[in-house]
N, C-alpha and C positions, 0 to 999 in steps of 0.2 A: 248137599249141607240145606240144612233148611233155614230157610227165610226167619229172622225177627219181624217182628213187628217195630215200627220207629215210633210208636207212641209209647214210648218207655216213661215211665213218673219214677220221680222221685220219693223214695222215703214219707221225707216230709210233706210230700204232695197228698198220699195215700190218707196221712195222718189228720192230714187239717179237712179232708173228705167225711174220715169216719168220726172224727169232732162235728162236723158240722151235720151229719145223716142222725149221729143220735140224742143232739139236739134240740133237732127240726128246723135248723133255717133253711134246711135243701132239701129237696124230693128228690131219690133217686130214678136215674133216668129212666122212660119204659120202654119195655123190653118189646119190640116190633112183634106183631103176629105174625103167623108164617100160613102160607095160604094152605090148609091140607088138602086140595089136588094137587100142588105142584111135589110136594113132599110125595103124596101117594105115585108120582109118578117121576120122580126122582129115584126113588125107591126102586120102580119096578126097572128103571132101564138100570142102575148098581148091581142089581140083582144078576141080571141076565148078561152085564157084561165082561165080568173074570172070566165065565167057560166057555161064552161067546167064543172070545177072542183066544183062549186056549185049543178050543175046538179048530179054527180057523189055521193054528200055527203048527208046524210039522217037530215032531222031539227034536230034531236036529237044531231047529232056530228056538225053539225055548230052552233047551241046555243050553245055548250060546247068550241067552240071555239073562238067565238063572247065574252063568259064571261070572257074567260082567257085573251083575246085581249082589255077589258076593263080592268082587274085591271091590266095588265102590263102597259096600258095609265096610266091608273087615279093612282095607286100605292096602290090600294085599299088591306090590309091584308098582303102586305110586310114589313112593317114594324117593328124594333126588339125592 
């Protein structure tokens, strides 16, 4: 199950912020800039990761992982 953010906001809070931004009473929060070197390094590792892991695993182990993922996703055999 996906974890949800605990920072849920009420519709009224969102509307209040929209009005404040549109009237110029508040400025939007600045978006922090990412370090391009860190982004490139993370992408490089991410691009390698899945292929390297698949190469390392046996066919039997990959099948077990895929079956477990399918059961988790579709809920087969988890009903009580």
